[in-house]
VMD Tcl script that draws the C-alpha trace (Angstrom):
set ca {
  {106.69 134.28 103.86}
  {108.81 131.27 102.83}
  {111.99 131.97 100.89}
  {112.43 130.46 97.45}
  {114.55 127.57 98.79}
  {111.85 126.78 101.38}
  {109.00 126.53 98.89}
  {107.56 123.08 98.39}
  {107.80 121.53 94.93}
  {104.23 120.42 94.36}
  {103.30 117.14 92.75}
  {106.63 115.30 93.04}
  {108.11 112.66 95.34}
  {111.79 111.72 95.44}
  {112.96 108.57 97.20}
  {116.32 107.36 98.40}
  {116.92 103.64 99.10}
  {118.54 102.68 102.39}
  {119.51 99.46 104.14}
  {119.43 99.05 107.91}
  {120.05 96.12 110.21}
  {122.87 94.27 111.91}
  {125.68 91.77 111.56}
  {126.56 89.61 114.56}
  {129.50 87.28 115.21}
  {130.04 84.89 118.14}
  {132.88 86.01 120.40}
  {134.25 82.53 120.87}
  {137.45 82.79 122.92}
  {137.51 86.58 122.60}
  {136.92 88.33 125.91}
  {134.07 90.85 126.14}
  {133.64 93.79 128.48}
  {130.91 91.78 130.24}
  {131.54 88.16 131.23}
  {128.13 86.95 130.04}
  {128.35 88.54 126.57}
  {128.40 86.02 123.74}
  {128.35 88.08 120.51}
  {129.84 91.16 118.92}
  {127.34 93.01 116.73}
  {127.12 96.12 114.59}
  {123.87 97.89 113.78}
  {123.94 100.33 110.89}
  {122.07 102.43 108.38}
  {123.56 103.07 104.93}
  {122.71 103.74 101.33}
  {121.39 100.67 99.51}
  {124.57 100.46 97.41}
  {126.83 101.89 100.11}
  {126.51 105.31 98.49}
  {127.03 108.44 100.56}
  {123.82 109.67 102.22}
  {125.41 112.39 104.34}
  {124.34 115.10 101.87}
  {120.82 114.83 103.30}
  {121.32 112.93 106.58}
  {122.62 115.07 109.46}
  {122.84 112.34 112.08}
  {121.47 108.96 113.08}
  {120.54 108.07 116.66}
  {120.50 104.39 117.64}
  {118.39 103.65 120.74}
  {119.78 100.50 122.37}
  {118.45 98.49 125.29}
  {118.36 100.44 128.55}
  {120.92 98.11 130.12}
  {123.67 99.52 127.88}
  {125.74 102.48 129.02}
  {124.42 105.57 127.22}
  {121.73 103.64 125.32}
  {121.08 106.55 122.92}
  {124.06 106.67 120.54}
  {124.22 109.60 118.11}
  {126.40 109.25 114.99}
  {126.85 112.46 112.99}
  {129.07 111.21 110.16}
  {129.38 108.05 108.04}
  {129.52 105.22 108.65}
  {126.27 105.45 110.59}
  {126.78 102.44 112.84}
  {127.24 101.30 116.44}
  {129.25 98.26 117.53}
  {128.67 96.53 120.84}
  {128.77 93.13 122.52}
  {125.92 91.36 124.25}
  {124.00 88.15 124.77}
  {120.35 89.06 124.05}
  {118.22 90.18 121.12}
  {116.07 93.32 121.39}
  {114.47 96.06 119.30}
  {116.61 99.00 118.23}
  {115.07 102.31 117.17}
  {117.05 103.99 114.39}
  {116.10 107.67 114.18}
  {117.28 109.60 111.12}
  {117.71 113.37 111.32}
  {118.01 115.50 108.18}
  {119.97 118.69 107.55}
  {118.10 121.88 108.42}
  {117.81 122.97 104.78}
  {115.79 119.79 104.11}
  {112.90 121.09 106.25}
  {111.93 117.49 107.02}
  {111.01 115.88 110.34}
  {113.07 112.93 111.60}
  {111.94 109.43 110.69}
  {112.41 106.24 112.68}
  {113.09 102.68 111.58}
  {112.76 99.77 114.00}
  {115.07 96.78 113.81}
  {115.05 93.61 115.90}
  {118.68 92.84 116.68}
  {119.43 89.27 115.59}
  {122.33 87.34 117.06}
  {121.47 83.72 116.32}
  {121.11 82.17 112.86}
  {118.32 80.04 111.52}
  {118.65 77.78 108.51}
  {116.43 80.24 106.64}
  {118.82 83.13 107.21}
  {121.92 81.12 106.43}
  {120.47 79.71 103.21}
  {118.77 82.95 102.19}
  {115.39 81.25 102.01}
  {112.15 81.42 103.92}
  {111.56 78.72 106.50}
  {110.15 78.20 109.97}
  {111.86 80.94 112.04}
  {111.61 78.81 115.17}
  {113.71 75.93 113.85}
  {117.14 75.38 115.40}
  {120.22 76.04 113.25}
  {122.56 73.26 112.16}
  {125.75 72.98 114.22}
  {127.91 74.15 111.32}
  {126.05 77.47 111.15}
  {126.53 78.44 114.79}
  {129.87 80.24 114.38}
  {129.09 82.00 111.11}
  {128.23 85.72 111.01}
  {124.51 86.47 111.11}
  {123.29 89.09 108.63}
  {119.88 90.66 109.32}
  {119.24 93.62 107.03}
  {116.16 95.32 105.60}
  {115.70 97.38 102.46}
  {113.53 100.49 102.64}
  {113.11 103.83 100.94}
  {113.03 107.31 102.43}
  {110.39 109.19 100.46}
  {110.38 112.98 100.32}
  {106.90 114.07 99.30}
  {106.81 117.57 97.82}
  {110.30 118.47 99.12}
  {111.40 122.08 99.49}
  {113.29 123.43 96.49}
  {116.67 123.30 98.24}
  {116.25 119.62 99.09}
  {114.85 118.73 95.67}
  {117.86 120.38 94.02}
  {120.36 118.48 96.20}
  {118.60 115.15 95.67}
  {118.53 115.61 91.90}
  {122.20 116.61 91.88}
  {123.07 113.46 93.85}
  {121.07 110.79 92.12}
  {120.90 107.39 93.78}
  {122.83 104.65 92.03}
  {120.87 101.83 90.46}
  {120.68 98.36 91.95}
  {123.59 96.14 90.93}
  {122.75 93.24 88.60}
  {123.76 90.50 91.05}
  {123.72 90.00 94.81}
  {126.83 89.70 96.97}
  {127.30 88.81 100.63}
  {127.98 92.48 101.40}
  {124.98 93.71 99.39}
  {122.15 91.20 98.86}
  {119.88 93.85 97.30}
  {120.12 93.65 93.50}
  {118.14 93.25 90.31}
  {118.72 89.52 90.72}
  {117.25 89.53 94.24}
  {114.30 91.62 93.05}
  {113.58 89.16 90.25}
  {113.93 86.17 92.59}
  {111.51 87.78 95.02}
  {109.00 88.43 92.21}
  {109.33 84.81 91.09}
  {108.82 83.59 94.65}
  {105.72 85.76 95.05}
  {104.34 84.48 91.74}
  {104.80 80.88 92.91}
  {103.14 81.63 96.24}
  {100.26 83.31 94.40}
  {99.88 80.25 92.16}
  {99.72 77.98 95.22}
  {97.14 80.25 96.82}
  {95.04 80.21 93.63}
  {95.23 76.40 93.48}
  {94.22 76.15 97.14}
  {91.28 78.50 96.59}
  {90.16 76.49 93.54}
  {90.43 73.27 95.55}
  {88.23 74.70 98.31}
  {85.72 75.93 95.70}
  {85.47 72.42 94.27}
  {85.04 70.93 97.74}
  {82.32 73.48 98.57}
  {80.55 72.76 95.29}
  {80.72 69.01 95.97}
  {79.42 69.53 99.51}
  {76.54 71.68 98.24}
  {75.64 69.00 95.67}
  {75.69 66.31 98.37}
  {73.59 68.52 100.64}
  {71.05 68.99 97.87}
  {70.83 65.25 97.35}
  {70.34 64.65 101.06}
  {67.56 67.23 101.17}
  {65.83 65.48 98.26}
  {66.09 62.10 100.03}
  {64.67 63.63 103.22}
  {61.78 65.12 101.26}
  {61.07 61.75 99.62}
  {61.19 59.95 102.98}
  {58.82 62.45 104.53}
  {56.47 61.96 101.55}
  {56.31 58.20 102.03}
  {55.27 58.62 105.67}
  {52.09 60.52 104.75}
}
mol new
graphics top color blue
foreach p $ca { graphics top sphere $p radius 0.5 }
foreach p [lrange $ca 0 end-1] q [lrange $ca 1 end] { graphics top cylinder $p $q radius 0.2 }
display resetview
């Protein structure tokens, strides 16, 4: 029989926002441990507003490329991050383990390590990801982060109590270089999606008009064919 603290709280879900990703900087004249390494990078997982998440996170394991020494790096206290040097981009698995009282299985995020900037990343806009960056952007730090939420569906009572005692801070009103996730960014994203939706609606309407015109023309051609066939009889 489950103890009181292990009982699930039915009908509720509590989420905690997190940010994961990497920052990368060209080494320039700095010497790396490997001669062919070109960048220093740090991959991390943190609270969306840099708030402490260690009250429910026990450790984070970063699975790097197999060519790195000890590719599985476990971090059991904040900051949950790993710093390395390298020359190539690859996928990093970020596995989050919770404290035993949480009675939750680990979850995994996947992040593609980014070392090289595009104009889209540098300007904070969407563009063709294959385009080459301008020369002036080459030596600037590359930020590649993702916002997500860890959702605890029907958590055990002990976890629910701890989460409610440590409420997540609200999004800041404006974005900064250190934290681009804000009410401002949310509103800008909504505006961008609305504009995209408007363009899609206009495109659909344009195709509908073209289809209608084509169907009208087809009907006229069928009538002409019928008339021509009638004159031959």
